[in-house]
N, C-alpha and C positions, 0 to 999 in steps of 0.2 A: 232955603235953596241949597246952602252948603251942607246942611244935615242930610238932605235927600241924596245928594251926590255921594256922601260918605256911606250911606246905607246901600246905595246901588253898587258901590265898589265892593262892599262886604258880601252882598248877595252874589255878585259875579264870581268872587273868589270862592265862595262855598260851592257854587255850581261847578266850577272848574275842578275843585277837589273831589266832588262827588263823581264826576266823569272819570277821574283817575282811579277811583276806588272800584268802580263797576267791574272792570276786567278781573279783579281779584275774586269776585263772586261768580265769574263765568259769564257776565253780561258785557255787552259792548254796544256801540252805536249801530251795529249791523242789525238788520231786521231778523225776525224769527225764521224767515225762509232761508237764511244763511247758516243755520245750525242744524245738527243732527239730534233729533229729540231722543230722550231715553227710551221711549216706546219702540223706536226703530231698532235700537241696540238690543233690547230684550227680544224683539221678534227675530232678529238675525241669530241670536244665541239659541233661542227655542228651536228654530228650524235646523240649525246645525246639529244640535244635540239629538233631535229626533232621527235625523239621517245617520248619525254616528252610532247611536244605541241600536237601531235596527240592523245596521251593517254588522256590528259586533255580535249581536244575538244570532244572526244568520251564519256568520263564519264560525262561531263557537258551537252552533247547534244547541243553544240553550233555550228551552221553552220558558214562557212566563210573560206576564204583562208588566208594563213599566209606566211610571209617572215621572214627569219632569217639572220641576218648579224653579224658575229663574228668580233670584232675589230682586226685590225692588231697588231701583237706582234713585239717587238723589234727584228730585225734580228740578233742582237748580243747575244740574249738570248741563254744560253747554260745550259741544264739540263742533268745530267747523264743519260745514256741509262738505261731504266727500264727493269729488267729481268722478270717482270710480266706484265700482261695486265693492261693498265691504267684504272682507275675508274673515273667517273664523277658524280657530284651531284649538285643540284640547291642550291646555297648559299642564294640568295635573288632575287626577293621577293617570297612570298608563291605561287603565280600563275605565270606561265611562260609567262608573257606578259609585254610589255614595255621594260624598261632597266633591264637586268638580269645579274647576276654574276654566273658563273659556277666554281666550285672547281674541278680541275683535280689533281688527286693524284697518286703517285707511291708508292706502298706498298712493294717494293722489297727489295733487300739487302741494297740499298742506297735510303732510302725513301725521298720523297720531295713532296711539295704541291704548286700549282700555281693557282691563281684566274684570270679568263679570263672574261672580260666584253663582252656583246653582246646585240643586240636589236632584240626583237621579235615583229613583226607587225601583228596584226590580223585584217583583213578587213571584215566588215559586212555592210549590208544596214541598215542605221539609219534614223530617221525622222529629217528633217530640215524644217524651215519656208520657204515657197516658195514666200513670199511677206512680206513687213513690217507689223507687228502686233502691235496694240495698247494694252495697259494694259486692261484686262477684256474682250478681244475678245474671243468669243466662236468659237472654231475651226471647220471649215468645210473642205470638201475634197479639195477645191481650196486653202486652207491655208498651206498645208503640202506636202512634197515630200519625197521620199526615195532615198538616195544617199549612195555610198560606202565610208566609212571612216575607218581609223585605230582606233579601239576602245581602244587600249592600251593607247591612249593619252587622253581619255575621262574620267577623274577622277571623274567628277560630275555625271556620269551615262548617259544613252541614252535610246531611245525607238526604237523598231524594227518593230512594227505593227501599222498601222493607227488606229486600234480600241483602242489603248492605249491613243490616243489623241482626237479623234473625239468627239465632244459634250462637251469637257472640255474647260475651259477658261484659258488664260495665266495670270500669276500674275505680269508680268512686260512687258515693251516694248521689242519686239524681232525684230532683223534685218533679212533681207533676207539671206538665206544660213546658218543661225545660227542653231547649234544643239539644238534640244528640249530635255531638261532633265526633269526628274520627278519633280524636284523642281520648274520648270517653270509653272506647271499645277496644277489645282485643279478642283474639280467638279463644274460645272456651276449650278447656282440656277435654279430650275424648277419652283419656285414660287417667285415672287417679292412682296415686301411690297406694299399694295394698290391693288394688283390683285384681281379680282373676281374669286373665286374658288368654286369647288363643294365639299361639305363635305359629305363623305360616312360614315355612322354609321353602323358598322357590328357587329353581334353576331350570335350565333347558330340559333336564331329564327327570327331575323329581319334584314332587309337591307334597311336603310332609306337614302335618298339623300336630301341635303339641300344646299341652297346658302349661301356663306360666303365671308368674306373679309380677306385677309392675312394681318397680322399686322407686319410681318417681312419677310425677305428673307429666303429661305430654299432650300437646296439641297435634292436629293433623299434619303429617309430614315430619314431625320432630322425632329425633332419635332419643330413646330412653334406655335405661338399664332394666333388664327383665331377668328373673330367675326361672330357669327351666325346672319345673316341679318334679320331673322324672330323674334328671341327672344332678339337680341342685347347682348346675353351672350358671354363672351370671353372664349374660350376653347383651349385646347392643342390638336393638331392633327399632324399626321405624313405625310410628303410629299410622295405621292405614284407615281405621274406622273405629267407632266406639267399641272398646273391648277387643280389638284385633291389632296385632303388630306383625310386621313382616321382616324376614331376614333374607337378604339376597345372597346367593351362593355363586 
């Protein structure tokens, strides 16, 4: 009888200790009806992100399709049941693209806040190189293609229209299928050093054409040094078109 009493006391002590440990794992004596399940938190986050991303795309006039993936939460997570509607806000980054964090908050009688990570993928058609390109290659239609990519991963930028690249030259070697970024391109020279050019001298009263020689490379709108082949004088002229420079009087 004494042995049974001692055993009972030990069993009671173990039960009391176990009840004290349960809150550390998110459990309590409260029923499951008194907690906010992880599924509800994921649903709130999903709905908030869908609204936020659609609003961002509309305001930015950015076309494309998107996908939202909310990270799984620990199934052992137990938050007190909120007596108000849960609120959500974008914690980071400023734009709802790429890796995002959503703050879900209960502002009820027992307030709490949880941060939920997610991934927003925005797919757009972007320009890529359709073949290997050497440095200084001037891009033509056969050099570029449009393909769909997740632009949230393109931190260096991207181009969406062929007109943004055609006629420009690449500043470095480019591999096939490589994304073309603005930093890869620059205006191609319309005039090269040593080219024979037409010099147009314009004013309100006169319009004179002369032959000249470019003494340096030049892109559209750039001023370069040109030698007048008739007088051998060196003048400054603005590149107006391939093989044409202008001097304003």
